[in-house]
N, C-alpha and C positions, 0 to 999 in steps of 0.2 A: 301463436308463434310456437314452434316446436322446441322442446327443451330435450336435449341429446343427453342420454346416459349411455356411453358406450361400454358394453360388457368386455369386449374383447375385440382386437383387430390383428389378424396376422396375414401377411403377404406371401405369396408363394410366386415368385417370378421364374419362370421356366424358359430357358433357352430354346431357340428354334430347333436345336439338335436333338433336345430332349424329347420331341414328339415326332412320330411319323405317321402318316394317315393310317387310321384304322388300327392303331396299336395302343391306345390309351383311352381310358374312361375316366372323366372328372366326375365327381360327385359332391352334392351338398345336401344336408339333411337338416330337419328341424322337427323334432319330436318323432312322429310317426310318417311324416312326409319325406320322400327322398327323390331327388333330381339326379338323373344321370345324363351326361353329355359326352359325345364322341364324334369323331370324324372317320367315316368309312374308307375303304381302299379307294374309292373314286374321289375322295376329298369332299364329300358330302356332309355337311354338319347336320347331327340328328340329336334328339333328346328323348328321353322317357321319364315318366313319372309313376312312382309306387306309393301305396299306403300300406304300411305295416307289412311290407315285402310282397303285397298284392299288386300286380300291375294295374295302373289305371289308364295310362297312355303308353302304347307300345312305341317302339323306336319310330319317331316322326322326323321328317326332313324340315330343314330350315332354309331360309334365304330368300332372294329377289330374282326376278328377270326384268331387265331394264331396257328401255327403248335403244335402238341401235345395235341390237343383238348382244348386248353385255349381260353376262350370266353371273349372278352373284349367289349361286347355289351349288357349287362343286369346285373341285380342283383346289381346296383349301387345305392348309396346315395350321396347326395350332402354334403360335409364337409364344404366347405367355397367358397365364391365369392369375386372378386375384380373387382371393376369398376374404370375406369379413363377416364378423357378427355384430349386429346392431340391435339395440333395445331402447326405445324412445317413447315418450308420451307428448301428446300435443292436445290443444283445445280446439274443437271445432267452433265455428261462428255460432251455429245453433244445430240441434239435432236431438237424438234420442239420449245421448249421454254427454256429460261435460267434459270427459278426457278420454282419448283413445290410445291404446297402446299399440306401438309399431314395432314388432319384434320379428327379425327375420335373419336368415343366412344368405349373404349375397355372393354369388359367383360370377365374376366377369371373365369372359373368354375372349382373347384378341386373335383373329384369324388373319391369314395372309394367302393370297392365291398364288400358286406355283406356276406364274406366267410371266410374260415380259412386262406388263404393267404392274403386277404385284398389287392388286387392289386389296384394300383393308376392310375389314368388317368385325365389328365387336358385338357380342350377344351378351346380355346382362340378365341373369336369373335372379329372383328374389324368392326364397322358399319360406313359407310362413307354416304356421302349426296347422293350417286348414287348406293349404294348396300352394300354387306356384303361379309366380307372374314372370314374364320375360319380353324383352324388347330388344330391337336392333338399333346399334348406334354405328353411323358411317362417319369416321373422323376425317379431319382435313387431310388430304393428301394430294401430290402433285398430278396424279393422272385422273382425278375426278373432282369436280368443282359443282357443276350444274348437272342434274340427271332427272328423267322421268321414270316413273316406275310403271312397267307394263303389267306386272303381276307379282304378287307376293305368294311365295309356295308354302308358307307355313302349313303344316299338317298336325292333326290330332288324331292319331290312329287308336281307335277303341278296341276293346277286348272282346266284344260280343254284339249281338243284336240288341242293344239296349231299349227298354221302354223310353220314349222320347216325347216331350211336351213343346210343341213347335208351332210356329206360324209361317207362312210363305215368305221367301226372301224378296219381297215386293220393294223397288226402289222408291216408292211413293207413299207407302202407307204401313204403319206399324199396327193397324187397328183390326186385324183379323181375330176372330174367335180362335183360341188354342186348341189344337188337336192333339190327342193322346194315341200314339201309335208306335210300333217298332221302327227302328231306323230303316229296315228293309222296305218299309211300307211309305216311306215319305214321298209325297208327289205334290208339289207346289202348285201344279195345275188342276188339282183335283176339285178345288172349290172356284166358284165365280169370282172374278176379280172385282175388288171394291174401289181401286184407286181410279184416278181420271184417265190414265192413258190406256194403251192396248197391252195385251198379254205379252207380246214380243218386245214392247219398249220396257215396261215395268218389271216383268219377271222372265227375263231371257232364259233363265236357267231353272230347267223344269224341277231340279233336285236341290234348290237353294233354299235355306231357312235363315231366319234372323236370329241375331243374338240379343240377350242372353239365352242360350240353349240349356235347358234343363234335362238331365238324363237320369235313369235308375237302372243299374245292373241287376242281372238275376241274382247275384250275391248280395244285394242290399245296398251297394254304394250308390250315393247320391253324388252327381258330377254336374257342375256347372260351368260353361265356357262362355266367356265374354272378354271385354277390354276395358282398359282405363286410361286416363289421361289422353283422349281423343282430341288432339289439337293439331290444326293444319295437315289433316290426313283424312282420307276417306274412311268412312265406317265399314266394319268387317261383317259380312254375312258369310255363311258357311256352305260349301257344296258338299252333298252327302254321296259318298260311294256306297250304294245300297248292297253291293256284293261282298265287300271288304270291310265294311263298318267304319271307313275311314272319313275324316272330315279334312277339309282344306280351306283356306282363307280365300274368300271371294269378295274382293274389294268393290265398293260401288264406283263406277267409272263416271267421268265427265261427258260432255257431249261429244268429244272427240274419241272416247274410248280409252283415254289415259287414267291412271289411277292416282298418281301423285306427282306433284312437281317439287323437287327438293334441291337444296344446295348444302354442301358440307360447311361445318358439321350438322349432321342431321339425326334424328331419332324418331322412331316410330312410337305409337301407344303401345301399352303393355298388353299382351296376350294373357288371359287370366284363366287358370283352372282351379275351382274350388272343389274339394272333394271330402266326403265324410260318411260314415255309416248312419248318421242322424241328420235327418232334414232340417232340424232346428239349428244345426250348427252353420249350415249354409244361410239361413235366414239371419242369423246373428253375427255373421262375418263382417268385419270391417276392412277387409283386404282391398276391395276396390277404393274405398275412401283412403286407405293409407297409400296406394299407388298413384292416386290423383295428386297433381302439383299443390303445393301449399297456396292459399290464397294470396293474390298480389295487391289486395286492398289494405292499405295501411291502417286506416281507422275504420273498424267495423263496429263502432258503438251504435250507430244509426240503424243496424239491422236488427229488427225485432220480430219474434213470432207473432202471428196475427191470424184471425179467422178470415176466411174468404169464401164467398159463395158465387159460383159462376155456372157456366152451361156444362161444365164437366161433372 
């Protein structure tokens, strides 16, 4: 059970008249990591991540495309924002440590489309000492109840042709040997397929890679992109733009090609970016664990560590 020690909470509610598209940047920081959020002149929400003032993720767009031609990725204005600081400790059922500290700065941005329907979208950022996690929340609203996600347009625009440790974005297998190459050299069709289907069925995107994706910049920054709290939502692969060094979310579809079936209120998994100039920091990070939901099992006394010998 988590024991919360709230250091400080401050709320900044900004009226809709306070923001115009493309005129305001919201920030949240935690030690060396800084998150920047803005809405450009077309109403496209975007974010950027910096470490010690060094760009890690350049301006990258956010949002969704839904079935029925509904686009939740542009024509937005900021309605309000809410920032708080949280510092808590909690006990995992089992693991490497007996307690885990969960300390972050949270920025919640409420967006509204400038259209007849006035659709609402919230984006929640949590800035940790070693990175950033963010998720989408679609609140209850009169013009949206049930919806189908056609595509998530989340981007991770990188600063260069980083060294990348990757495996192909195969819908059916995670058991490929890892390849080390530059982003510009990624080719998911380069190696023989090891899953049971065909190349067209299981790896339809020639430039798709699995998460977690590990990268190293020429300046020595280690960057890991992944997700947390993956519940009732498809897993995220990444499409690589080999010329711009940009990554975009590539959700695994169902048999009909749809990505997710949701109803309001809905929220997505966290998209995670862990960054450090030391590889050991990524290995020691508990950010993914902190972003996962607390256990719903009331009595965990029966869960004990044990030895297991199996085929793996």
